N, C-alpha and C positions, 0 to 999 in steps of 0.2 A: 504494500499499499504506499501511496505517496504521503508526504507529511506536509501539513499546513501549519506554519508558525511553530514547528517543533512538536506538534501533537499528531497522533495517529488519527486518520480519518475513519469514519464509519462509512463503509461502502454504500454508496447510493444516497447519502444524506446531503441535503443542500439547504441553503438559506432561502428566504422567500424570493430572492432574485434568481435562484437556480445555480448559485455558486457552491461548489463543494465546500463543506465545512468539517472541522474536526469534531470529535465527540464532545469535547469540553465546550467548544463554541456553540454547538447545537443545544447542549444542556443549558448554557447561559441564555441563549436567545429564547428558548422555551420558557425558562424560569422568569425571565423579564417580561414576557408576554402575559404570563399568568399573574405576575405581580401588578402589571398595569391594570388588569381586571379588578384585583383586590383594591387598588388605589381608587379606581372609578367607583366601586361600591361605597367605599368609605367617604369619598368626597360627595357622593349623592345621599349620604346620611344613613347608610347601612354599615354598622360596625363590623369589624373583622370577626368578632366572637359569634355573630349571627350567620356567617357564611359557612356553607357546606362545600368542602373542597375535596376533589378526588384526582389523583395523578396515577397514571399507569402506563401500560404497554402502548396504548393508542393516543395518548395525550392527556389532557386535563379538562376538568369541568369545575366551574364555580357557580353556586346557586345561592342567591340571596333574595328573600322575600318574593319568591316566585319568578325571579329574573335569572336566566341561565346564560352563561358565557362558556363557550367551548374553545379549547386551544388544541386542535388536532395535530398529530404527527403522522405524516404520510405513510411512513414505513413502520410497521409494528416492531416494537423494541424487543430485544431478547430479555430474559429474566434479569441478567446482570445489568444491562443498560437501563432497564426500567427502575431497578433499585437505585442505581447511581443518579438517575434523573430525579427521583423522589427525594434523595438526599440533597441534591443541588437546590431544588426548589424549596425544600424545608428550611435550609440554611438561609437562603435569600429572604424568604418571607419572615422568618424568625428575626433576622437582623433588622428588617424593615419595621416590624412591630415593636422592637426595642429602641427604635430611633438611631440605629447604628450605621445606617447607610449614608454615604456621601450625598449631599444635596444635589450635586451635579448629576450623579447617577440616577437619582430619583427623578429629576427633571427630564433627563434623557429617556428614561423608561416611559414617563408620562407622554412625552412628545411622540416617540416611536409607537407607543401602544394606543395612540389616538384616544387618550383618556377623556378629553373634553367632550368628544362626540358620544362616548359611552355613558358619561354622566347624564347627558341629555336623554339618552335612550332609557336609562334606568329610571330617572325621574318621571319620564312620560309613562312608562309602564306602571310605576307605583301610583301615579295619579289615576290611571285607568282602573286600578285595583281599589282605589279609594283609600290609599294609605298615606 
């Protein structure tokens, strides 16, 4: 396998632009996408403790007050990769909830994750539900 930035690639994994990415990079991109959804829920008034989160072989899902965001992974992960992905996401969201992430990183996650649009979608859905 070729190496990207000194890291071994997962065969067939790419970023959203179709560029090959390393396993670590793919885990980081996925984790940041999931975190963007968490931030959107929080900024729309749904606290982290109310969110139901699932991460596994095919990606992740976050549910809050009946609103669902999915972050799929195109290629099903192996058991080992799924475990590492869960660990990567758990660490990132844990650091976020403790206020330990760099402000620039959080701002970049919000921008790349289109958080402002998601906040609007969440609020709209909550209004329709009468919440």
